[in-house]
N, C-alpha and C positions, 0 to 999 in steps of 0.2 A: 504494500499500500503505499502511495505517495501522499504524506499529510503537508498540508499548508496550514499554518496558524494565521488566521486572517486578523485576529483581533486579541488582545491580552487584558484588557481592562474590565473592572466592573461597572457598577451602575453609571457613574458620572464621566467615564473616560478620564484620561491622565494627560494633560492638565484637566482638571475637572471643570465642567460648566459652572459659571458664576462663582469660582473661587479664586481668591488672590493669595491663598495661604503659601506657605515656604515650599511645599513639596511641588505645588503646582507651577509656582514661579520658577523654581529650579529646573522643572522639566522643560518649560519653555526655552530657558537660557542654554541648557546643554543640547537639547534636541536629540536626534538619533533615535535610539532604541527605548528612550524615555518617553517618547511620544505613543501613547496607546490608546487604540479605538476599543469599542466594546467587543467582547470576547465572541468568537465565531471559529470554527473549524471546517476545512475543506479536504475531502478524501477522494483521490483519484479524478478530480475535476467535475464528480457527479454526484457526489454525498455531502451534504453540508448539514452541520450542527449549528442551529439558531440563525435569526434573521434580525440582527440588531440595527438600531437606527443609523450606523455608519456603514451600511452594506454597499451604497454606491461609492463611497470612498474607497472601501476595501477592494471592490471589483475593479476600478480604474487604477489603483495604486499597485496592487499585486497581481494583475494580469489574469483576473477570473471572469470568463464569460457566462453570465447567468443564463444564456440561451441553452447552455449544454447541461444545467442542472436536471437530474432525475429524481433524487430523492432529498426531502429536507426534514429533518428532525428537530423538534423544538424540546429544550429542557424545561421551560416553565413560561407562564403567560405573561409575565411582567414585561415592560416597554424595552428595557435593555437587552432582554433575550428574544423578545419577539415584537417587532414593530410591524403590527399586521397591515397597517395602511399600505406598506410597500408593495403588497400582493395586489392592489388595485392595478399595478403595471402588469400583472399576469392575466390580462384578458386577450382575446382574439384580436381586439381593436388595436391594442397597443403593443402586443408581443408577437414580433415576427420570428419564430423559433427555427432551429435547423431541422427539426423533425416535428411530426405532429402528436408525439407522445405527452401526454398529461404529466405534469410534476405530481409526484405522490408526497403528501404531506402528513406527517405522523406527530401527534402530540396529545396531550392529556385533554380531559373535558373542558377545563377552563380556557385552554389554547384555542382549540376548535371552536369553541363557542363564539369567539371573536370573528371567524370567518363565516359564520352561517349567514348573515345578511349578503354574502358576496358569492356563496357557493355556487349558485347556477350560473354566475358569470366567469368564474375563474377557469383558466385553463389547467385544472387540477383536480386531483382527488384527495379526499380528506379520510384519514385514518386514525381513529381513537385507540390509544394503546395504554397499557398499565405495566407496573413492574412484573418481571418474571415471564413475559410473554415473548417467546422466541420469534423474530420477524426475519423471513428469508427473502432478500430482494436482490436480484441480480446475482452478481459474485459475492454479496454480503450476508452476514448472519449478524442481525443487531439484537442485543439483549438490554432491554430497559431495566434500570435499577432505580428503586426510591431513594431519592437523595434526602439528606437530612435538612429539612427547611420547613419553615412554618408558613409558607405561602400558599401554593395550591395543594389540593387533596394529595395529588400524586406529582410531586416535582421529580424530574427524571434526571439521572446519569445514564451513561450508555457504554456498553462494552460492544465494539464494533469487531468482527472477525472476517478475514478474507483468506481462504485457504487454511494455513496452519497459524497464521500470525493475527494478533488481537492487540487492540489498544482500550484502555479504560480512559473515558472523558468525564472527569469528576469535578464540576464547577458548582458554585452556589450551594455548597453542601458543607456541613460539619462532619465530623467522623460518624460513620454509619451505625445505626442501632444494630444491636445483636442479632435480630431476626433477619436483617439484610445480609449481614456477614454469612449466616448459615446458608443462605439462599446462593451464595458465590462460591461455596465449597465445591470442589471439581472443575472450576473454571480456571483458566490461567490466560494471562496477558504478558506481553513482551514490553509494552511501553504504557506509561501512566502519565496523563496530563491531568494536574490537580490543582484544586483552589488554594490560593494563598492570599487572599486579599488583606489579612491583617499584617502582613510583612513578617518582620522578625518576632512579633509579639504573640503570646498565646492569646486566641479569641476569647472574648467574653460572651461571644453570641453561638447558640447551637448551631445556626446555619452557615457559619464563617469558619475559616481556618487561617492561622498562622502557622509560622515555621514549626513550633513545638507540636502543633496539632497534625501536621502533615507528617511529622516524624511518628507519632502515635499511629496514624493511619497506615503509614509504611510498614510499621512492626506487625499490625494486625493482619494486613494483606500477606505478608510473608508467614506469618503463623499458620494461616489457613491454605497456603500453598497457591494462592492466587498470583503472587509474584514470588521472584527469587533474587539471588545476589546478581544475575545478568540483566534483570529488568532495569529499563531506562526510565528515570522519573524526572519529570518537566514540571516546575510549578509555574502557574499562569493565573489569570484572573485576579489582576492586582488593583487595590485601591490607592488613591493618593494619601489616603489615611495611614497607610503602612509606613510612609515617610522615606523609605529608601529608594534611592534611584536604581537603574538597572545594574550598574558596575558594583555598586554597594551591596546590592542583594546578592549579586553573584558571589562576593567576598564571604558573605554569611552562610550561603546555601552550599558552596563547593565542598567544604570538609564533610558534609553529609551525603555527598554523591548526587546532590540534586542540581540540575541545569535551570535556569532561568529563561523563561519563554519571551519572545519579542514579537511584535507585529511583522508578519511576513516571514517567520522562520519556517523552514522546511525540513523534513526528515523522510527517510524511508524505514518502514517497518516490515 
């Protein structure tokens, strides 16, 4: 699988909208990898996770052609994960696509409810999914996981597998509850992209993680065999409230074998 990380920030972007705090101002001054758009992931140019309000910027900046999109998976219904209004562009009147295939959109109840008024107009099919439901699409197997978040009834993370390689995409979540870990036994991933919105600090929120929480998550994943010593761990979904710029976060994370994601980062799994 070819993975392109289109965005790596949490709710407000970094620099955060309407914020003139120290971390946002430093990001503007230094630029480069410190400029973070709202989180989204692209796999093999055809499968995308989340549709943030920065999607147009990500497409033109990182060379992604939305007309090639086949599968869209949404983690949760909040605006930074799912800017539903963008799909008004996915109508036969506005969207000249390379093929006539409908985009298949997968999400929870709250996510798809936002699309019901447009459903008959979209060049898309809607599929409501729940945690634990294995989905086979094209060359991919997608396994939704219940994220630890107080928002939607079923906020989702995903394991995505192609042939014998798999990734875990785990943003907008705290450390999973025990029931979720039990459901993951027997699965294995080679790469983890994981929430670290609180930067170097332990999170005071159940639905977020900082570095100490990521390390607790990592240990649990290794204990149940989901990951091992060869697994690649990449932290993402950063908030300006975490404080540290990209290079600073790399210095903190490197001793623990963690990589720090940035917008436009690419990897092969």
